[in-house]
N, C-alpha and C positions, 0 to 999 in steps of 0.2 A: 541775723535778726534773732532775738531771743524767742524761744517757744513760750506761748502764753499759758501753757499747762493744760493738759487734757488727759482723760482716762483712755488708756489703750486696751485694757482688759485685765482680768485677774491673772496674776503671775503664778501663784501656787496656793495650796492650803497647807496649814501647819497643824500637826498633831503632836501633842505632848505624850510621851510614852515612858513606861518604867524600864523596859528592856529593849534597848536600841537594836541589838543584833537580832533578837527574836522577831521584832516587828518589821525590820528590813526584810528578813526572810519571808514573813507572812505577806506583806504588801507586794513584794516583788513576785512571789509565787501566785498569790490569789488574784492579783490584778494585772499580772504580766508586765510589771514595771521594771525598769532598769535603773541601777544606781548611777546617777549623774555626777555626784560628788559628795564628799564627806567634809565635815568641819568640826572645829573644837573652839570653845571659848573657855580656856582653862580657869581664868579668874572668876567665872561664874559657875564652874562645875557643869558646863554644858557641852554635850556632843550631839552631832546630828548628821543626817544623810538626806540628800535630795534624790528622789526617785521620779522617773518620768517615762512617758510614752505618748507619742503623737500630740505633743503640746500640753498634755495633762501632767501636772507636777504635784507631788506630795513631799512636804518637808517633815521628817520625823525627828523630834527633838527630845533628848533625854537630859534631865537635870537632876543632879544629886539631891536627894531628899524631897523630891516632888511628891505631892499627894494625889491619889486617884480620885475619880469622881465617885462620891458615896452613893449616887443613884444610878450608876452604870448598869447594874443588873435589872433595873426596873423598866428598861425599855425607853422608847422615844418619848412617851408622854411625860416621863419624869424630867426630861430636859426642859420642858416648858415651865417647870416650877422655879426655874432660876433664869436670870437674864444672861445673855451672852450667846455664843455660838453653841448650838445644840446638836448639830449633825452635819455631815457632808452628804451631798446628793450626787449620784452618778446617773447619767442618762444611758440606758442600755437597750439592746435589742434582744428579744427572747427572754423576757424577765423571769419566767418560771425556770427555764434551764439555767440562766445565770445565777439565780438564787440558789439552786441546788448545787451548782459548781462551787459557790462560795462556802456553803455548808460543808461540802466534802473536803474543802481546803482549810477547814478549821474555824469558819465564822460561826457565830452564835445566832440561832434563829430568834427573831423578835416579832416580826409581823410577816406572814406569808403573803405572796403576791395576791392583790385584790384590786378592784376598781378604786380609783382615787376620788376624793371629794372634788377634785378639779375635773370637769367633764373632758372626756377624750384621753384620759391617762390611766395607767395602772401604776401601783406602787408597792413596795415591800421594804422591810427594814431588817438588817443584820447588825451584829456587833462584831468588831474585830476581836482578836483574842484577849485584849485588855478592856473590852467593853465600850470602845468608842463607836458611836452610832453611825451607820452608813445607810442612807436611803437609796433605793434603786427606783428609777422612774422610766416608763416606756409609754410612748404615744400609742393609743389603742385605736 
């Protein structure tokens, strides 16, 4: 019998990067992810790596000639000025300590841990070394 189609969950997040090797090193070191596999689509000038840990997956994709986000250094608020995906959010425990660990591992400080506008949560923002925004959230 044919499956009628249903959502099973999110498979991975995809992040476009300028320097695949550097970003694989950063994401694997900063978030303790392991490389699951690499791929290439030569006709498009694309290379990538899938990193994972405990069901969480990040696909890092490098494309020849890709352009960076002109608002990357402006922090999470700037992402709201354009439509599309603005950030990735990770649920964490010990948000203050995890925030400091990411900064020590090369993340860029954007918003230090603080109470969230959503009751019962704390949040923070960092940027990866290329300026991609990463939100951290912890139930308080």
